[in-house]
N, C-alpha and C positions, 0 to 999 in steps of 0.2 A: 730840292725835289726829292720826294720819298716814294719810290715805286712799291705798289702792292701787287703781289702775284697771286692770282686766283686761277688754278689749273694752268692752262696755257695762255691766259689773258693777262696782260700787264696793264695796270692802271697807274698812270703817273700823275701825281697831285702836286701842284705848286701852292705852298702855304705862304701867303703873303702877310698874315697877321695872326697871332695866337687866338684872337677872338673868333676866327673863322671856324675853329673846331666846335664852337658852340652853336653854329648855324649850319645844319646839315645841307640845306638847299644850296647855300653859297659854296660850301665845300665840294658838293657834287659837281657844281658848275665849273669848278676849277680843275677837274680831272679829265685827262685825255686817255681813252682806252686804245691800246695798240695790240696787234696780234702777230705772233711769229708765224711765218709762212715759208713754203718751199715750192718750187716749180721749175718748169722747163721754159727757157726763153725761146719765143717764136720770132719776134721782130724787135729791132732796136732802131729808134728814131732820135738821134742825138739833137737834131734841130729843134724838135718839139719837147725834148727831155722826157720821152715816153718809152716805156718798155711793154711789149705784149708778152704775157706769161700764161702758160697753161699750168695752173697751180693745183696742188693737192687740196683736199678739204681743209678748211681753216677751222679748227676746233672752237666751238662756241660762237661761230659767226656765219660761215657760209659753206656751201658745198663746193666741190671741185668744179672749176670752169675756166674759160679763157677770158682774160681781162687785159685791157690796155691801161697802164698805170703811170701817172706822173712820178718822176724820180725827184725827191726833194733836193738833192745835191747832184747836179749833172756830172760832176767829176766822178761819181761812182759808176757812170756808164762807160767810161773810157775803155775798159777792157771787156765789155759785154759783147757776146756774139750769139746769133741763133744757134741753139743746140747746147748752150750752157745750162747746167743744173745749178740753181742758186737757192740760198736761203735769204730771206729779207724780212723786214718789219713793215706791216701794213698799218697805216695811220688814217683810219676813216674819220672824216669830218663833214659836217653839213656844208661847209664852205668849199670843200674839195679834198678828196682823199689823196694820199701820196704814199710812197714807199721810201725806206732808207735802210741803212745798215746791211747793204747787199754783200753777201759772202759767197764766193764760188765753191761749189762742192765738186764739180768737174768742169774742165775748161775745154772748149772747142778751139778751132783755129790752130795757131802755130804751136801751142803747147799740148795738143791732143796726142795721146799715145805715149809709149815709153821708147826704149831703144828699138830701132827698126829691125826688121828681119827681111832681107839681110841688113848688116850693120850700117851700110851707106844710106844716109837719109834721103828719101825721095818723097817726103810727106807733102801732100797737096794742101795748100792753105785755103780757107774759106774765100770764095770769090774767084779762085783760079780754075782753069780747065783741068778736068781729070784726064790723065793719059789714057789713050785707047788700049783695050785689051781684048783678047779672044780666048774664051774658055768653052767648055762643053757642058750642055745641060743634061738633065736626068733622062732625056729622050735620045741622047747621043748627037744632038744638033749643036753646031757651032754658034756661039753667041758673042757678038762684039758690042762693046759699049757704044761705038759710033753708029751701030745699026738702030740704037734706041734714041737717037737724036730726035727731038720733038716731043719726047715723053719725059715725065718726071720719074726718076728712079730712086727707090729706097733700097739700100744695100746693107747687109750685115754678114757676119762671119761666124762659122760654127764648125764643129766636127761631130759626126753622127754618133760616135761612141761616148760622147760627153756624159758622165754619170750624174752630174749635179743639176737638178731641175731648175735652179735659179741662175744658171749660166746659159749654155747653148739652147736648151729648150725654151727658156724665157725669151731669148732673142727671136726664135721662130714664132712664139706666141705673140710677141709684139707686132710682127709683120702680119699675123693672122687678124689682128684688130684692124689694121689698115685694109686688109682684104675684105673684111666684113663691112667696113664703113664705105669703101669706094669700089664695091664689087662690080658695078656697072661701068667703071672706068678702066679696070684691069685689062691690059692688052690693047687699049685704045690710046690713052694718054698717060698711063701709069703702069710701071713695071716694078715688080719686087724681085730682088736678087739675093739669094743666100749662097755664099761662097764657102766651100770647105777649105781648111788649111791642113787637111789630112788626106791628100789626094792618093796616096799609096793604098789606103783602105777604101776611101769614099769614091768608088767608081760610079759612073752614071747609073748602073743597076742598083747599087746600094742607096744612092741618093733618091732614086725613084721610089724605093720602098719606104725610105725615111719621109719623103714628102707625102706619101699616102697616109702615114700615121697622123699627119696634121691637116688632112683634107686640102693639100696644097698642090696636087697634080692638076692644076687648072691653067687656062691661058692667062698669061701675064705674071706668073710666078715661076721663076727659073732657079733651079738648084744647080750650082756650077762647080765643076772640077776641072783639072787640067794637069799639066806637067808640074813637078815641084818648082821648077824655075819660074813658070808663068804665075803660079799661085804666090810665090814669094814676091814677085814684082808687084802684083795687085795689092797684097797685104802691106807692102812698104808704102804704097801711095796713100793708104788710109790709116797708117800708124798701128797696125796689128803686130804684136810680138807673140811668138809661140815657140815652144821647145819641148822635146820629149821628157817625161818625168815618170819613171817607174811604171812603164807600160801605158801611161796616159799622156795627155798633152796639157801642159800649163800654158795659159794664153791670156791676153788682154781682150777686152770687149770694145767694139766700136760699131756704131750704126751711123750711116751717112745718108744724106738726101742730095741728089744731083738734079739740077734744073733742066729745062728743055734744051738749053744751049750747051749742055755738057759741063757746066760749072758746078763746083762743090758749093752748095748753099748752106749746109749745116753738117756738123760732125759731132756726135754725142758719145762721150767716153763712158764706159762702165755700164751699170744696170740700175742706176738711181732714178729711173723714170718709168712711167707706165706705158702700156700699149696705146691708151687713149691719148697721152701727151705726144707720142711720136706721130700718131694719126693727125692730131691738131697741127703739128709742124708740117707734115706733108700737105695738109690742106692749105697752108699759107703759100706754098710753092705752086700748088695746082691752081689756086685762085689768088694771085698776087694783088 
């Protein structure tokens, strides 16, 4: 097999006889075009060997969209979970497309997050119930996770002084995409939670001003603070690590989706996904 690379497209040709090089039509028929791709896992169906992915645009082939794709080798699915960011190879064929060469870029589930804060691990695994917590929103009202039972909850973590636009502001903008797509469901069967890990600075008043910058002072989107101990406990459940560093806070990034029964449905580490992809993921939980 001799692969030809044209841009991002790989053409694999099986040359069975030297004379085939003299017959372009037969040569073309023996070539299989494949495409490198990247996306966010929404669903995993091991029984059907299918993965549903919200993928980035595939250069030279198709725009970004949600697709359910057969996996050529089901063994590659063994570690896949909703919320994983993956790279893979798309193999489109008239007889049926498939994907292979799956590689994790970030992993949800038991491996999500780094060392916990506090150091004692309390990380919730996908499928497990998220422990209840009570924090205070930007309007000074107490909010418990148990009070949101019956709703889908998307939760992420920030601090308002974060100076890097591709970190905390990006996490908020991702939730803003969910807000825009499901605005009529906010406060009804969908709630967005943005939790600060800088409670000494991020009081309810500070969070109210921060939320206003993102047009987020709306029903169904709560910006939460609390005591340092309460914040540390919530962060430990989701695998958030944070520590002071020269007047700022160094931290990991995590976004999670909780189902109507209070179970963790997906946990996405880092920032290697778009707001549209997290909205696609929320949609699979809203409409299972």
